[in-house]
VEXDREN-2710 file (C-alpha; in Angstrom, 1 decimal):
% VEXDREN-2710
k/r/px/py/pz
1/MET/25.9/27.1/-11.5
2/LYS/28.1/24.3/-10.4
3/ASN/27.3/21.3/-8.2
4/ILE/30.1/20.8/-5.6
5/PHE/29.6/17.1/-5.2
6/ASN/30.1/14.1/-7.4
7/GLU/30.4/10.5/-6.1
8/GLU/33.8/8.9/-6.7
9/VAL/35.2/11.9/-8.5
10/ASP/38.0/14.3/-7.5
11/VAL/35.9/17.4/-6.6
12/ASP/38.8/19.8/-7.3
13/ASN/39.5/18.5/-10.7
14/MET/36.1/17.8/-12.2
15/SER/35.4/18.7/-15.8
16/ALA/32.7/21.2/-16.5
17/ALA/30.3/18.5/-17.7
18/GLU/30.8/16.5/-14.4
19/ASN/30.2/19.6/-12.4
20/GLU/26.8/20.2/-13.9
21/ARG/25.2/17.1/-12.4
22/PRO/22.4/17.9/-10.0
23/LEU/22.1/14.5/-8.4
24/ALA/24.8/12.7/-6.3
25/LEU/25.3/10.5/-3.3
26/VAL/27.1/12.7/-0.8
27/SER/28.9/11.5/2.3
28/VAL/28.9/13.4/5.6
29/LYS/32.6/13.6/5.2
30/GLN/32.3/15.6/2.0
31/ILE/29.9/18.0/3.6
32/LEU/32.4/18.5/6.5
33/GLU/35.3/19.0/4.1
34/LYS/33.5/21.8/2.3
35/LYS/32.4/23.4/5.6
36/LEU/29.0/24.1/4.0
37/LYS/26.6/26.6/5.3
38/PHE/22.9/25.7/5.2
39/PHE/20.0/28.1/5.5
40/VAL/16.6/26.9/6.6
41/PRO/13.9/29.3/5.3
42/ALA/10.9/30.5/7.2
43/TYR/8.4/28.4/5.3
44/GLN/9.7/25.2/7.0
45/ARG/8.9/24.2/10.5
46/GLY/11.6/24.1/13.1
47/TYR/13.6/21.1/14.4
48/ARG/11.2/18.5/15.8
49/TRP/13.0/15.2/16.2
50/ARG/12.1/13.4/19.5
51/PRO/14.5/11.4/21.7
52/GLU/13.0/8.1/20.6
53/GLU/13.7/9.0/16.9
54/ILE/17.3/9.8/17.8
55/GLU/17.5/6.4/19.5
56/VAL/16.1/4.6/16.4
57/LEU/18.6/6.3/14.2
58/ILE/21.6/5.5/16.4
59/ASP/20.5/1.9/16.8
60/ASP/20.1/1.6/13.0
61/LEU/23.5/3.1/12.4
62/ALA/25.1/0.8/14.9
63/ARG/23.4/-2.2/13.3
64/PHE/24.6/-1.2/9.9
65/MET/28.1/-0.8/11.3
66/LYS/28.0/-4.3/12.8
67/GLU/26.7/-5.8/9.5
68/GLU/29.5/-4.1/7.6
69/GLY/32.0/-5.4/10.1
70/ASP/30.6/-8.9/9.9
71/LYS/30.3/-8.7/6.1
72/ALA/26.9/-10.3/6.7
73/ALA/24.7/-8.1/4.6
74/ASP/24.9/-7.7/0.8
75/TYR/22.3/-5.3/-0.4
76/ARG/24.3/-3.6/-3.2
77/CYS/24.5/-0.7/-0.8
78/PRO/27.9/-0.4/0.9
79/PHE/26.8/2.7/2.8
80/TYR/24.0/3.8/5.0
81/CYS/21.6/6.1/3.2
82/LEU/20.1/9.0/5.1
83/GLN/17.6/9.6/2.3
84/SER/17.3/12.9/0.4
85/VAL/18.5/16.4/0.9
86/VAL/17.0/18.9/-1.5
87/VAL/18.9/22.2/-1.8
88/LYS/19.1/25.4/-3.8
89/ASN/22.1/27.6/-4.5
90/CYS/21.8/31.1/-2.9
91/GLU/23.7/34.3/-3.8
92/SER/25.1/34.4/-0.2
93/LYS/27.0/31.2/-0.9
94/GLN/24.7/29.4/1.5
95/LEU/22.6/26.4/0.4
96/GLU/18.9/26.9/1.0
97/VAL/17.5/23.6/2.4
98/ILE/14.2/22.7/0.7
99/ASP/13.9/19.3/2.3
100/GLY/16.1/17.3/4.7
101/GLN/16.9/19.9/7.4
102/GLN/15.7/17.6/10.2
103/ARG/18.3/14.9/9.1
104/LEU/21.1/17.5/8.5
105/THR/20.5/19.0/12.0
106/THR/20.4/15.5/13.6
107/ILE/23.8/14.6/12.0
108/LEU/25.3/17.8/13.2
109/ILE/24.0/17.1/16.8
110/LEU/25.4/13.5/16.7
111/LEU/28.9/14.8/15.6
112/ASN/28.9/17.4/18.3
113/ALA/27.8/14.7/20.9
114/LEU/30.7/12.5/19.9
115/ASN/33.1/15.4/20.4
116/THR/31.5/16.3/23.7
117/ILE/31.9/12.7/25.0
118/GLU/35.5/12.7/23.9
119/LYS/36.3/15.8/25.9
120/GLU/34.0/15.5/28.9
121/ASP/36.7/14.3/31.3
122/ASN/38.5/17.7/30.8
123/PHE/35.4/19.9/31.4
124/LYS/35.8/20.5/35.2
125/MET/39.6/20.9/34.9
126/ARG/39.3/23.6/32.2
127/PHE/36.0/25.2/33.0
128/GLU/37.5/28.2/34.8
129/TYR/39.1/29.4/31.6
130/ASN/36.1/31.0/29.7
131/ASP/38.1/31.5/26.5
132/LEU/38.6/27.7/26.2
133/ARG/34.9/26.8/26.6
134/LYS/34.3/27.1/22.8
135/GLU/36.8/24.4/22.2
136/HIS/34.4/21.9/23.7
137/CYS/32.1/22.5/20.7
138/ALA/33.3/20.3/17.8
139/VAL/35.3/22.2/15.2
140/ASP/35.3/21.7/11.4
141/LEU/31.5/21.1/11.3
142/PHE/29.0/22.4/8.7
143/GLU/26.7/25.2/9.7
144/ILE/22.9/25.5/9.9
145/LYS/21.1/28.8/10.3
146/TYR/17.3/29.3/10.7
147/GLU/15.6/32.3/9.2
148/THR/13.1/32.4/12.0
149/ARG/15.7/32.6/14.8
150/GLU/18.1/35.5/15.6
151/SER/21.7/34.5/16.0
152/SER/20.6/31.0/14.9
153/ASP/24.2/30.1/13.9
154/LYS/25.1/30.0/17.6
155/TRP/22.6/27.3/18.7
156/LEU/25.1/24.4/18.6
157/PHE/27.6/26.3/20.8
158/GLU/24.8/27.3/23.2
159/ILE/23.5/23.8/23.8
160/THR/27.1/22.5/24.3
161/GLU/27.9/25.3/26.8
162/ALA/24.7/24.6/28.7
163/TYR/25.7/20.9/29.0
164/ILE/29.2/21.8/30.2
165/ASN/27.7/24.2/32.8
166/ASP/25.5/21.4/34.1
167/ILE/28.3/18.9/34.3
168/CYS/30.5/21.3/36.2
169/ASN/27.8/22.5/38.5
170/GLY/26.3/19.1/39.1
171/ASP/22.8/20.0/38.0
172/ALA/20.7/20.5/34.9
173/ASN/19.7/24.1/35.3
174/SER/21.4/25.5/32.2
175/SER/20.0/23.0/29.9
176/ALA/16.5/23.4/31.4
177/GLU/16.7/27.1/31.0
178/LEU/17.8/26.9/27.4
179/LYS/14.9/24.4/26.7
180/ASN/12.5/27.2/27.6
181/LYS/14.0/29.6/25.1
182/ASN/11.9/28.3/22.3
183/SER/10.6/25.1/20.7
184/ASP/13.7/24.6/18.5
185/TYR/16.0/24.7/21.5
186/TYR/13.9/22.3/23.5
187/HIS/14.3/19.7/20.7
188/PHE/18.0/20.6/20.2
189/ILE/18.7/19.9/23.9
190/GLU/16.6/16.7/24.0
191/ALA/18.3/15.2/20.9
192/TYR/21.8/16.2/22.1
193/LEU/21.3/14.8/25.6
194/LYS/19.8/11.6/24.2
195/SER/22.7/11.2/21.8
196/ILE/25.3/11.6/24.6
197/ASP/23.4/9.3/26.9
198/LEU/23.3/6.4/24.4
199/ILE/26.8/6.8/22.9
200/LYS/28.6/7.4/26.2
201/ALA/27.8/3.8/27.3
202/TRP/30.0/2.4/24.5
203/GLU/33.6/1.5/24.6
204/LYS/36.0/4.1/23.1
205/VAL/36.9/1.8/20.2
206/ASP/33.2/1.5/19.3
207/ARG/32.7/5.3/19.5
208/ASN/35.7/5.8/17.2
209/ASN/34.4/3.2/14.7
210/PHE/30.9/4.8/14.9
211/GLU/32.3/8.3/14.1
212/LYS/34.3/7.0/11.2
213/MET/31.3/5.2/9.8
214/LEU/29.1/8.2/10.3
215/LYS/31.4/10.4/8.3
216/GLU/32.6/8.1/5.6
217/GLN/29.8/5.5/5.0
218/THR/26.7/7.6/5.8
219/ARG/25.4/9.4/2.8
220/PHE/22.6/11.7/1.6
221/ILE/20.9/11.6/-1.7
222/TRP/21.9/15.1/-2.8
223/TYR/19.5/16.9/-5.1
224/ASN/20.3/20.5/-6.2
225/THR/17.3/22.0/-7.8
226/SER/19.4/24.9/-9.2
227/LEU/20.9/22.6/-11.7
228/VAL/17.6/21.1/-13.0
229/ASP/15.2/22.7/-15.5
230/ALA/12.2/23.2/-13.2
231/LYS/9.4/25.7/-13.3
232/ASP/8.5/25.3/-9.6
233/ASN/10.1/27.6/-7.0
234/GLU/11.5/26.2/-3.8
235/ILE/8.2/26.6/-1.9
236/ASP/6.3/24.7/-4.6
237/ILE/8.9/21.9/-4.4
238/PHE/8.7/21.9/-0.6
239/ASP/4.9/21.7/-0.6
240/ARG/4.9/18.8/-3.2
241/ILE/7.5/16.8/-1.2
242/ASN/5.6/17.3/2.1
243/ALA/2.0/17.0/0.8
244/THR/2.1/13.3/1.1
245/LYS/4.6/13.2/3.9
246/ILE/7.0/11.0/2.0
247/GLU/10.6/11.5/0.9
248/LEU/11.6/11.9/-2.7
249/ASN/10.9/8.5/-4.1
250/ASN/13.2/6.2/-6.1
251/ALA/11.4/7.1/-9.4
252/GLU/11.9/10.8/-9.0
253/LEU/15.6/10.3/-8.2
254/ILE/16.1/7.9/-11.1
255/LYS/14.4/10.4/-13.4
256/ALA/16.8/13.1/-12.3
257/LEU/19.7/10.7/-12.9
258/LEU/18.7/9.5/-16.4
259/LEU/17.5/12.9/-17.7
260/GLN/20.6/15.0/-16.7
261/LYS/21.7/17.1/-19.6
262/ASP/25.3/15.9/-19.7
263/ASN/24.1/12.3/-20.4
264/TYR/23.0/13.3/-23.9
265/GLY/25.7/15.5/-25.5
266/THR/24.2/16.8/-28.7
267/GLU/21.2/14.4/-28.7
268/THR/18.9/16.8/-26.8
269/GLN/15.8/15.6/-28.8
270/LEU/16.3/12.2/-27.3
271/ARG/16.2/13.6/-23.8
272/ASP/13.0/15.6/-24.6
273/GLN/11.4/12.5/-26.1
274/MET/12.3/10.4/-23.0
275/ALA/10.7/13.0/-20.8
276/ILE/7.5/12.8/-22.8
277/ASP/7.6/9.0/-22.8
278/TRP/8.2/8.9/-19.1
279/ASP/5.0/11.0/-18.5
280/ASN/3.0/8.7/-20.9
281/ILE/4.2/5.6/-19.1
282/GLU/3.2/7.1/-15.7
283/LYS/-0.2/8.1/-17.1
284/ARG/-0.8/4.6/-18.3
285/LEU/0.2/3.0/-15.0
286/GLN/-2.1/5.4/-13.2
287/ASP/-5.0/4.1/-15.3
288/PRO/-7.1/2.1/-12.7
289/SER/-7.9/-0.8/-15.1
290/PHE/-4.3/-1.3/-16.2
291/TRP/-2.8/-0.8/-12.7
292/GLY/-5.4/-3.1/-11.2
293/PHE/-4.2/-5.8/-13.6
294/VAL/-0.4/-5.5/-13.2
295/TYR/-0.2/-4.7/-9.5
296/SER/-0.9/-7.4/-6.9
297/THR/-2.5/-6.6/-3.5
298/LYS/0.1/-9.0/-2.1
299/HIS/3.0/-7.0/-3.5
300/PRO/5.1/-5.8/-0.5
301/TYR/5.5/-2.2/-1.6
302/HIS/3.1/0.7/-2.3
303/TYR/3.7/3.5/-4.8
304/SER/2.7/7.1/-5.2
305/THR/4.6/7.2/-8.5
306/HIS/3.6/4.0/-10.3
307/ILE/6.6/3.9/-12.7
308/GLU/8.7/3.1/-9.6
309/TYR/7.0/-0.3/-9.6
310/ILE/8.5/-1.0/-13.0
311/PHE/12.0/0.0/-11.8
312/ASP/11.6/-2.3/-8.8
313/ILE/10.7/-5.2/-11.0
314/LEU/13.7/-4.5/-13.3
315/GLN/16.0/-4.4/-10.3
316/ASN/14.4/-7.4/-8.6
317/LYS/13.5/-5.5/-5.4
318/THR/12.1/-8.3/-3.1
319/THR/11.1/-8.3/0.5
320/ASP/14.7/-8.9/1.4
321/TYR/15.3/-5.2/0.8
322/LYS/12.2/-3.8/2.6
323/ASP/14.4/-1.9/5.0
324/TYR/16.3/-0.2/2.2
325/TYR/14.0/2.5/0.9
326/TYR/16.4/3.7/-1.8
327/TYR/17.6/0.2/-2.9
328/THR/16.3/0.6/-6.5
329/PHE/17.9/4.1/-6.9
330/ASN/21.1/2.8/-5.5
331/CYS/21.2/0.0/-8.0
332/TYR/20.9/2.4/-10.9
333/TYR/23.3/4.9/-9.4
334/LYS/25.9/2.1/-8.8
335/GLN/25.7/1.1/-12.5
336/TYR/25.8/4.7/-13.7
337/PRO/29.0/5.3/-15.7
338/ARG/31.6/7.6/-14.2
339/GLU/32.9/8.5/-17.6
340/SER/30.6/11.0/-19.4
341/LYS/31.2/9.3/-22.8
342/ASP/29.6/6.1/-21.6
343/ARG/26.5/7.6/-20.1
344/LEU/24.3/7.9/-23.3
345/ASN/24.5/4.2/-24.0
346/TYR/23.7/3.5/-20.4
347/VAL/20.7/5.7/-20.5
348/LYS/19.5/4.1/-23.8
349/ASP/19.9/0.6/-22.3
350/CYS/17.9/1.6/-19.2
351/TRP/15.2/3.1/-21.2
352/LYS/15.0/0.1/-23.6
353/SER/14.5/-2.2/-20.7
354/ILE/11.6/0.0/-19.4
355/GLN/10.0/0.2/-22.8
356/GLU/10.2/-3.6/-23.3
357/MET/8.7/-4.2/-19.9
358/MET/5.8/-1.9/-20.7
359/LEU/5.2/-3.5/-24.2
360/MET/5.1/-6.9/-22.6
361/LEU/2.5/-5.8/-19.9
362/GLU/0.5/-4.1/-22.6
363/GLU/0.4/-7.3/-24.7
364/TRP/-0.7/-9.3/-21.7
365/TYR/-3.4/-6.7/-20.8
366/SER/-4.8/-6.7/-24.4
367/ASP/-5.1/-10.5/-24.5
368/LYS/-8.2/-11.7/-22.7
369/ILE/-6.7/-15.0/-21.6
370/CYS/-3.5/-13.4/-20.3
371/TYR/-5.5/-10.7/-18.7
372/HIS/-7.7/-13.0/-16.7
373/TYR/-5.2/-15.8/-15.7
374/ILE/-2.2/-13.5/-15.0
375/GLY/-4.5/-11.2/-12.9
376/TYR/-5.6/-14.3/-10.9
377/LEU/-2.0/-15.7/-10.6
378/LEU/-0.6/-12.5/-9.2
379/GLU/-3.0/-12.8/-6.3
380/TYR/-3.0/-16.6/-5.7
381/GLY/-0.4/-18.3/-8.0
382/LYS/2.4/-20.4/-6.6
383/THR/5.7/-21.3/-8.2
384/GLU/7.3/-24.8/-8.2
385/LYS/9.0/-23.8/-5.0
386/ASN/5.8/-22.6/-3.5
387/GLY/6.7/-18.9/-3.7
388/ALA/4.4/-16.2/-4.9
389/ILE/4.1/-15.7/-8.7
390/THR/5.5/-12.4/-9.8
391/ILE/5.8/-10.5/-13.1
392/PRO/9.5/-11.4/-13.5
393/TYR/8.6/-15.1/-13.0
394/LEU/5.9/-14.9/-15.6
395/LYS/8.2/-13.0/-18.0
396/ASP/10.8/-15.8/-17.8
397/ILE/8.3/-18.5/-18.7
398/LEU/6.0/-16.7/-21.2
399/VAL/8.1/-14.5/-23.4
400/GLY/9.0/-16.0/-26.7
401/ILE/6.5/-18.9/-26.8
402/PRO/3.5/-19.1/-29.2
403/LYS/0.2/-17.8/-28.1
404/ASP/-1.5/-21.2/-27.7
405/GLN/1.4/-22.5/-25.6
406/ARG/1.2/-19.4/-23.5
407/ALA/-2.5/-20.0/-22.8
408/ALA/-1.8/-23.6/-21.9
409/LYS/1.0/-22.7/-19.6
410/LEU/-1.1/-20.1/-17.8
411/LYS/-4.0/-22.7/-17.3
412/GLU/-1.4/-25.1/-15.9
413/LEU/-0.3/-22.6/-13.4
414/VAL/-3.9/-21.8/-12.4
415/LYS/-4.6/-25.5/-11.9
416/ASN/-1.4/-25.8/-9.9
417/SER/-2.7/-23.0/-7.5
418/LEU/-5.7/-25.2/-6.6
419/LYS/-3.9/-28.5/-6.2
420/ASP/-3.9/-28.4/-2.4
421/ILE/-7.6/-27.3/-2.0
422/LYS/-9.9/-30.1/-1.0
423/PRO/-13.7/-29.9/-0.8
424/THR/-13.5/-30.8/2.9
425/GLN/-11.8/-27.4/3.3
426/LEU/-14.5/-25.4/1.6
427/PHE/-16.3/-24.6/4.8
428/HIS/-16.6/-21.1/6.2
429/GLY/-13.8/-20.5/8.8
430/ASN/-11.4/-23.0/7.2
431/GLY/-8.9/-20.6/5.7
432/THR/-9.0/-18.7/2.4
433/GLY/-10.1/-21.6/0.1
434/ILE/-13.7/-20.3/-0.4
435/THR/-12.5/-16.8/-1.3
436/GLN/-9.9/-18.1/-3.6
437/LEU/-12.3/-20.4/-5.4
438/LEU/-15.0/-17.7/-5.7
439/PHE/-12.4/-15.2/-7.0
440/LEU/-11.5/-17.6/-9.8
441/LEU/-15.1/-18.5/-10.4
442/ASN/-15.9/-14.8/-11.2
443/ILE/-12.9/-14.5/-13.4
444/GLN/-13.6/-17.7/-15.3
445/SER/-17.3/-16.7/-15.7
446/GLU/-16.1/-13.5/-17.4
447/GLN/-13.6/-15.4/-19.5
448/ASN/-16.3/-17.8/-20.7
449/ARG/-18.4/-15.0/-22.1
450/LYS/-18.0/-14.7/-25.8
451/SER/-17.6/-10.9/-25.9
452/GLU/-14.0/-9.8/-26.1
453/THR/-14.9/-6.8/-23.9
454/ALA/-16.3/-9.0/-21.1
455/ARG/-13.6/-8.7/-18.4
456/PHE/-13.3/-9.2/-14.7
457/SER/-12.6/-5.9/-13.0
458/PHE/-9.4/-6.4/-11.0
459/SER/-9.3/-2.7/-10.3
460/SER/-12.7/-2.7/-8.6
461/TYR/-12.0/-6.0/-6.8
462/LYS/-8.7/-4.7/-5.4
463/GLN/-10.2/-1.3/-4.5
464/ILE/-12.9/-3.0/-2.3
465/LYS/-10.4/-5.5/-0.9
466/ASP/-8.4/-2.5/0.4
467/GLU/-11.5/-0.8/1.8
468/PRO/-14.1/-1.9/3.0
469/GLY/-13.0/-5.5/2.3
470/TRP/-14.6/-8.6/0.9
471/ASN/-16.8/-11.0/3.0
472/GLU/-17.7/-14.6/2.4
473/GLU/-21.5/-14.0/2.6
474/HIS/-24.0/-16.6/3.5
475/VAL/-26.8/-16.5/0.9
476/ALA/-29.2/-18.4/3.1
477/SER/-28.6/-16.6/6.4
478/ASN/-26.3/-18.2/8.9
479/THR/-29.2/-18.5/11.3
480/ASP/-32.8/-19.0/10.3
481/TYR/-34.8/-15.8/10.2
482/VAL/-37.3/-15.4/13.1
483/PRO/-39.4/-12.3/13.0
484/LYS/-39.4/-10.1/16.2
485/TYR/-42.5/-8.4/17.5
486/GLU/-40.7/-5.1/18.0
487/GLU/-39.7/-5.2/14.3
488/LYS/-43.1/-6.1/12.9
489/GLU/-43.7/-2.7/11.1
490/GLY/-40.3/-2.7/9.6
491/LEU/-40.8/-6.2/8.3
492/ALA/-44.2/-5.3/6.9
493/TYR/-42.8/-2.2/5.1
494/ALA/-39.9/-4.4/3.6
495/LEU/-42.3/-7.1/2.4
496/PHE/-44.7/-4.6/0.8
497/GLU/-41.7/-3.0/-1.0
498/TYR/-40.7/-6.4/-2.3
499/PHE/-44.2/-7.3/-3.6
500/THR/-45.5/-3.9/-4.7
501/GLY/-42.3/-1.8/-5.3
502/VAL/-43.5/0.9/-2.9
503/ALA/-40.9/2.0/-0.4
504/HIS/-41.8/3.6/3.0
505/THR/-40.1/6.8/4.0
506/ASP/-40.1/8.6/7.3
507/GLU/-41.9/11.5/5.7
508/MET/-45.0/9.4/4.9
509/ASN/-47.9/9.1/7.3
510/PHE/-49.6/5.7/7.4
511/ASP/-52.7/6.7/5.4
512/ASP/-50.6/8.1/2.5
513/TYR/-48.4/5.0/2.5
514/LYS/-51.4/2.7/2.5
515/GLN/-53.0/4.6/-0.4
516/LYS/-49.7/4.3/-2.4
517/VAL/-49.5/0.6/-1.7
518/MET/-53.1/0.0/-2.7
519/SER/-52.4/1.8/-6.0
520/MET/-49.9/-0.9/-6.8
521/TYR/-51.8/-3.8/-5.1
522/PRO/-51.9/-7.2/-6.9
523/SER/-55.3/-8.0/-8.1
524/ASP/-55.3/-11.8/-7.5
525/GLY/-53.3/-14.9/-7.0
526/THR/-50.6/-15.6/-4.5
527/ALA/-49.2/-12.1/-4.4
528/LYS/-52.6/-10.7/-3.3
529/ALA/-53.0/-13.3/-0.6
530/VAL/-49.5/-12.4/0.7
531/CYS/-50.2/-8.7/0.8
532/ASP/-53.6/-9.3/2.6
533/LYS/-51.7/-11.2/5.2
534/ILE/-49.0/-8.5/5.6
535/TRP/-51.7/-5.8/6.5
536/LEU/-52.4/-7.9/9.6
537/PHE/-48.9/-7.3/10.9
538/PHE/-49.8/-3.8/12.0
539/ASP/-52.6/-5.1/14.3
540/PHE/-50.8/-8.0/16.0
541/GLN/-50.6/-7.9/19.7
542/ASN/-47.8/-10.5/20.4
543/THR/-44.9/-12.3/18.8
544/GLU/-46.8/-15.6/18.4
545/GLU/-49.3/-14.0/16.0
546/LEU/-46.6/-12.4/14.0
547/GLN/-44.6/-15.6/13.6
548/ASN/-47.6/-17.7/12.7
549/ALA/-48.6/-15.2/10.0
550/TYR/-45.1/-15.1/8.6
551/ALA/-45.0/-18.9/8.5
552/ASP/-48.3/-18.9/6.6
553/ILE/-46.8/-16.5/4.0
554/MET/-43.8/-18.7/3.5
555/THR/-46.1/-21.7/2.7
556/TYR/-47.5/-19.8/-0.3
557/PHE/-44.1/-20.1/-1.9
558/ASP/-43.1/-23.5/-0.6
559/ALA/-46.0/-25.7/-1.7
560/LYS/-43.8/-28.6/-2.6
561/GLY/-41.8/-28.3/0.6
562/GLU/-38.2/-27.0/0.1
563/GLU/-35.5/-29.3/1.3
564/GLU/-33.8/-27.8/4.3
565/PHE/-30.1/-27.5/5.0
566/LYS/-28.7/-30.0/7.4
567/ASP/-26.8/-29.0/10.5
568/ASP/-24.9/-32.2/11.3
569/VAL/-23.4/-33.7/8.1
570/VAL/-20.4/-36.0/8.6
571/VAL/-17.2/-34.5/7.1
572/GLY/-14.1/-36.5/7.8
573/LYS/-14.0/-37.3/11.5
574/GLY/-16.3/-34.4/12.5
575/THR/-19.6/-32.8/11.6
576/LYS/-20.3/-29.6/9.7
577/ARG/-23.3/-27.4/8.8
578/GLU/-24.3/-27.5/5.2
579/LYS/-25.0/-23.7/5.3
580/ASP/-21.2/-23.3/5.9
581/PHE/-20.2/-25.0/2.7
582/ILE/-19.2/-23.0/-0.4
583/TRP/-22.5/-23.7/-2.1
584/ASN/-24.1/-21.2/0.2
585/PHE/-21.6/-18.4/-0.3
586/ALA/-20.9/-15.4/-2.5
587/LEU/-18.3/-12.7/-2.5
588/LEU/-19.9/-9.5/-1.1
589/ASN/-18.4/-6.1/-0.1
590/ALA/-18.3/-5.7/3.7
591/THR/-20.5/-2.6/3.7
592/THR/-23.5/-4.2/2.0
593/ASN/-23.0/-7.4/4.0
594/LYS/-23.2/-5.6/7.3
595/SER/-26.1/-3.4/6.3
596/TYR/-28.8/-6.1/6.0
597/GLY/-27.6/-8.4/8.8
598/ASN/-29.9/-11.5/9.1
599/ASP/-32.6/-10.3/6.6
600/ILE/-34.7/-12.7/4.6
601/TYR/-33.4/-13.7/1.1
602/PRO/-35.6/-11.4/-1.0
603/LEU/-34.6/-8.4/1.0
604/LYS/-30.9/-9.3/0.6
605/ARG/-31.5/-9.7/-3.1
606/LYS/-33.1/-6.3/-3.4
607/ARG/-30.4/-4.6/-1.5
608/ILE/-27.6/-6.2/-3.6
609/MET/-29.4/-5.3/-6.8
610/SER/-29.7/-1.7/-5.8
611/ASP/-26.2/-1.4/-4.4
612/GLU/-24.5/-2.3/-7.6
613/TYR/-25.1/1.3/-8.8
614/TYR/-22.9/2.5/-6.0
615/ILE/-20.4/-0.3/-5.4
616/TYR/-18.9/-3.1/-7.5
617/THR/-20.7/-6.4/-7.4
618/PRO/-19.0/-9.5/-8.9
619/ILE/-20.9/-11.1/-11.8
620/CYS/-21.4/-14.4/-9.9
621/THR/-22.8/-12.7/-6.8
622/ARG/-25.4/-10.9/-8.8
623/ALA/-26.3/-14.1/-10.7
624/LEU/-26.5/-16.1/-7.5
625/PHE/-29.1/-13.7/-5.9
626/GLU/-31.0/-13.7/-9.2
627/LYS/-31.1/-17.5/-9.0
628/ALA/-29.5/-17.7/-12.4
629/TYR/-27.9/-21.0/-11.5
630/SER/-31.1/-22.6/-10.2
631/GLN/-32.7/-25.2/-12.5
632/LYS/-36.2/-24.5/-11.1
633/LEU/-37.7/-21.4/-9.4
634/SER/-40.0/-23.1/-6.9
635/ASN/-39.5/-20.6/-4.1
636/LEU/-38.5/-16.9/-4.6
637/MET/-38.6/-16.2/-0.9
638/ILE/-35.7/-18.3/0.2
639/TRP/-32.3/-19.7/-1.0
640/GLY/-32.8/-23.4/-0.6
641/ARG/-30.8/-26.6/-0.7
642/SER/-31.8/-27.3/-4.2
643/ASP/-30.6/-23.9/-5.3
644/ALA/-27.3/-24.6/-3.5
645/LYS/-26.9/-28.0/-5.3
646/ASP/-27.4/-26.3/-8.7
647/TYR/-24.9/-23.6/-7.7
648/TRP/-22.3/-26.3/-6.8
649/ASP/-22.8/-27.9/-10.2
650/TYR/-22.1/-24.6/-11.8
651/ILE/-18.9/-24.1/-9.8
652/CYS/-17.6/-27.5/-10.8
653/ASN/-18.6/-27.1/-14.5
654/CYS/-17.2/-23.6/-14.8
655/LEU/-13.9/-24.5/-13.1
656/SER/-13.6/-28.1/-14.6
657/ASP/-10.3/-27.3/-16.3
658/PHE/-8.6/-26.4/-13.0
659/LEU/-10.2/-28.4/-10.2
660/PRO/-8.3/-31.5/-8.9
661/ASP/-9.7/-35.0/-9.7
662/ASN/-12.5/-36.3/-7.5
663/PHE/-13.6/-32.8/-6.5
664/ASP/-17.0/-33.6/-5.1
665/ILE/-19.4/-32.6/-2.3
666/PRO/-17.7/-33.9/0.9
667/PHE/-20.9/-35.2/2.6
668/THR/-23.8/-37.4/1.7
669/LEU/-26.7/-35.6/0.0
END
């Protein structure tokens, strides 16, 4: 089978090799010249574009036309891309539309609307001649038929005729009646009338320019599945395209471009190997650990096919091109040789650049220092011009230098990322400084471990950052815990669970619960005294009794008197709360954080320890709640000011290579 399109090639004089290409950029003009007949099968839904979608498209086309006229935009794309149309050759010489029928129909309606506006002044004068009415429907258009509609090739004439009737009769009865015919006609009429309403307001010269641009500079990415070795039938392809409600992505189109048979001549084994390598690269990029390392949460684009990320990097797709969905494919297509003899070398060069990029990323991933510092820099790094650090930026400065110099350069970049952070800013609510520093703290803590397999999980961190999110969690609660009378039984159950390990369930009656607690009851010492006091909670008659008993319990663990956090330390020209300084914070997933509210420290600790079986907990968060940084364990019931001081010392020591000079507590101890 032959493909009837080929960009910048004389269609009538194409060689056999040129004619076998399944992928091309096709202008509306080319479709019109061929007077193509499209067939929309029953497995697709009908036409459903709404007037507001028509308005967006017309406005976008008009903006593109203005940019082209002003020569103001240079996006390596001298045409407006209408995204993809996927078709299949049929025996009836029609083209079955697998994907893109909504856009094809809309363009047909736009062309007819332009023709209608041009001839509208003659409608009343010529209406009495029925045999001339058909002339008011644009000629030389392509055709779209729907399998689910009888005489569906007549729909364009019918909506035009209804509009003419309404103009001549001074009402909207014909269009309204046609709308009720079925859902397709309703949307046909709505789109047609909206197109006329918008375009009619323009000057004639603007309408003419718009029509010329629509035909000559508006193009589809044309993909003929009949010319590709594919096991899927058209329904399988349709389901795959629509399952995620996205268009054919850049990677799929680039793959079709690079793996076309006529690129390879007799080197068919190379094509087969490239197809295998392509799948292996995609599989590697789908690996959560590897993808979590190479892909930044601050990257402006998201990918269903991860290899597209590599193509975007190679073509330097920045945020400047966010409105150009097919920018990367257009770059490859523009560079694609028109002479078949040059294509093999082009494909080899493209593939070499992809392989080199993957080898570089694999080398970084396998090196513990590169893994940790590059992973951090992709989230928080800044260039000399204060831009975000990207993989192309790192490639330019790291490739080709010795390993020790590479490590030194990365550390320099990490230090540079902290140069503007001052201790006075490390209070909750003062921006992202706490989160950034704690993120690096967890990374560096893993880096300092001697085991080569000890690694920070960027994948787990980024997954939680996406949903449910990370919180800066107060270790000592933001507000001091005060027990409430109505919660006395819940507090008693929680404290017994902490001291005896026996959890209360709704199925337990009190006697069974008490018997189980007594089986685990401490025999002497402080723990027994505490448990004896807890039993009294169930008999208290007022809040005062409960609060006094709870205060007594706390004195068992605070014999030396724990130094309290201050609420009014002087920081700069104002005052701050010590509990809001970084020394009282850990990174915690939002779900766990919200679940325990203002609970006392040991209950927070227990919940965090148990939750790590279900959700990722950073190494420093766990160590913090285990009091691993505290020099003395004088009070296990609270996180105190002395614990916070020791934690601050750990932060400063762990990050000593990166923190600015004179990085010290910003208030008087």
